[in-house]
C-alpha positions as CSV (number, residue, x, y, z in Angstrom):
1,X,22.4,128.3,43.0
2,X,22.4,129.8,46.3
3,X,25.2,132.8,46.6
4,X,26.3,133.4,50.3
5,X,28.0,136.5,50.5
6,X,31.7,136.2,52.6
7,X,33.3,138.8,54.7
8,X,36.5,139.3,53.4
9,X,38.9,138.9,56.5
10,X,41.6,141.1,54.6
11,X,41.4,144.5,53.8
12,X,43.1,144.8,50.4
13,X,45.0,148.1,49.7
14,X,43.8,149.8,46.8
15,X,44.3,153.3,46.9
16,X,47.6,152.8,48.8
17,X,50.8,154.4,47.2
18,X,52.5,151.0,48.5
19,X,49.9,148.8,47.3
20,X,51.5,145.8,45.9
21,X,52.3,142.0,46.5
22,X,54.3,143.2,49.6
23,X,52.0,145.7,50.9
24,X,48.9,143.7,49.9
25,X,46.5,144.5,52.8
26,X,45.9,143.7,56.5
27,X,43.4,142.6,59.2
28,X,42.7,143.8,62.8
29,X,42.6,141.3,65.2
30,X,42.4,141.5,68.9
31,X,44.9,139.6,71.5
32,X,44.8,139.7,75.3
33,X,42.4,142.7,75.1
34,X,44.6,144.8,72.5
35,X,43.8,145.5,68.9
36,X,46.5,144.9,66.5
37,X,46.8,145.1,62.6
38,X,48.4,142.4,61.0
39,X,49.9,143.5,57.6
40,X,49.4,140.5,54.6
41,X,51.5,140.2,51.7
42,X,50.5,137.9,48.3
43,X,53.4,136.1,47.4
44,X,51.4,132.9,46.2
45,X,49.3,133.3,43.2
46,X,48.2,129.9,42.3
47,X,47.0,127.9,45.3
48,X,47.5,124.6,43.3
49,X,50.9,125.0,42.0
50,X,53.7,123.5,43.5
51,X,56.7,126.2,44.9
52,X,59.8,126.2,46.4
53,X,59.6,126.3,50.1
54,X,62.3,127.0,53.0
55,X,60.7,126.0,56.7
56,X,62.4,126.7,59.9
57,X,61.0,124.4,62.2
58,X,61.7,122.9,65.8
59,X,62.8,119.2,66.1
60,X,61.8,117.2,69.1
61,X,65.0,118.1,71.1
62,X,64.2,121.8,70.7
63,X,66.5,123.4,68.5
64,X,65.5,124.7,65.2
65,X,66.2,123.0,61.6
66,X,66.0,124.6,58.3
67,X,64.9,122.7,55.5
68,X,64.0,123.4,51.6
69,X,61.4,121.0,50.1
70,X,58.7,121.3,47.0
71,X,55.1,121.3,47.8
72,X,51.8,123.2,47.2
73,X,50.8,126.1,49.7
74,X,48.3,123.8,51.4
75,X,50.4,120.8,51.9
76,X,53.7,123.3,53.1
77,X,51.1,125.0,55.8
78,X,49.4,122.1,57.1
79,X,52.1,119.4,57.2
80,X,53.3,120.4,60.8
81,X,53.1,119.1,64.1
82,X,51.9,121.2,66.7
83,X,54.3,123.8,67.9
84,X,56.8,123.0,65.6
85,X,56.9,125.6,62.5
86,X,58.6,128.8,63.1
87,X,59.0,130.2,59.8
88,X,58.0,129.3,56.3
89,X,59.3,131.0,53.1
90,X,58.3,130.5,49.5
91,X,60.5,131.4,46.7
92,X,59.1,133.8,44.2
93,X,60.4,134.1,40.7
94,X,59.7,137.3,39.1
95,X,59.4,138.5,35.3
96,X,62.8,139.4,35.1
97,X,63.9,135.9,36.1
98,X,65.1,137.1,39.6
99,X,64.1,134.7,42.7
100,X,63.6,135.8,46.0
101,X,62.4,134.6,48.9
102,X,59.4,135.7,51.2
103,X,57.8,134.6,54.4
104,X,54.5,133.4,54.3
105,X,54.2,132.2,57.6
106,X,56.1,133.9,60.9
107,X,55.8,133.8,64.5
108,X,56.8,136.6,66.9
109,X,58.3,134.2,69.3
110,X,60.3,130.5,68.5
111,X,58.5,129.4,71.6
112,X,55.8,127.8,69.8
113,X,53.7,127.6,66.6
114,X,50.7,128.9,67.3
115,X,51.5,132.3,69.6
116,X,49.1,134.8,71.3
117,X,49.1,136.7,67.8
118,X,46.2,134.3,66.5
119,X,42.9,135.1,66.9
120,X,40.2,132.8,67.6
121,X,37.9,135.2,65.7
122,X,39.4,134.7,62.3
123,X,38.8,130.9,62.5
124,X,35.1,131.1,63.4
125,X,34.8,132.9,60.2
126,X,35.4,129.6,58.5
127,X,33.7,127.7,61.0
128,X,36.3,126.2,63.1
129,X,35.6,126.0,66.6
130,X,38.6,124.3,68.4
131,X,42.1,123.4,67.3
132,X,41.0,120.1,66.2
133,X,38.5,121.2,63.3
134,X,40.0,120.8,59.8
135,X,39.5,124.6,59.2
136,X,42.9,124.7,60.7
137,X,44.2,122.3,58.9
138,X,43.0,122.6,55.1
């Protein structure tokens, strides 16, 4: 069996006083010649489980619709047409029984679903070369 070392894309907060699922980590990316730090949260623990999701997505006419649905994380993020998804939230239930909605995908503008904050270098880690590659969809 061959084991390949994978470079982690997310730097996990381990010694930070704020380290938690909300302040889970970050990664550095470059957009239009600027270096940016993007924060990462860890609200989805089991990628095979079905969760309640809430999505804000643009319809063909251009206005935003909000819908609730149940799906796996992969199904929830992959089943959108290009430029449609604006925001995706997951409902998280805590041990105390309290349920809250948390963002799992957001864009900085409502004009498109793949804004300038997406860095192709991140996708190259998983072998994607163009937007049509399966690595972007699954």
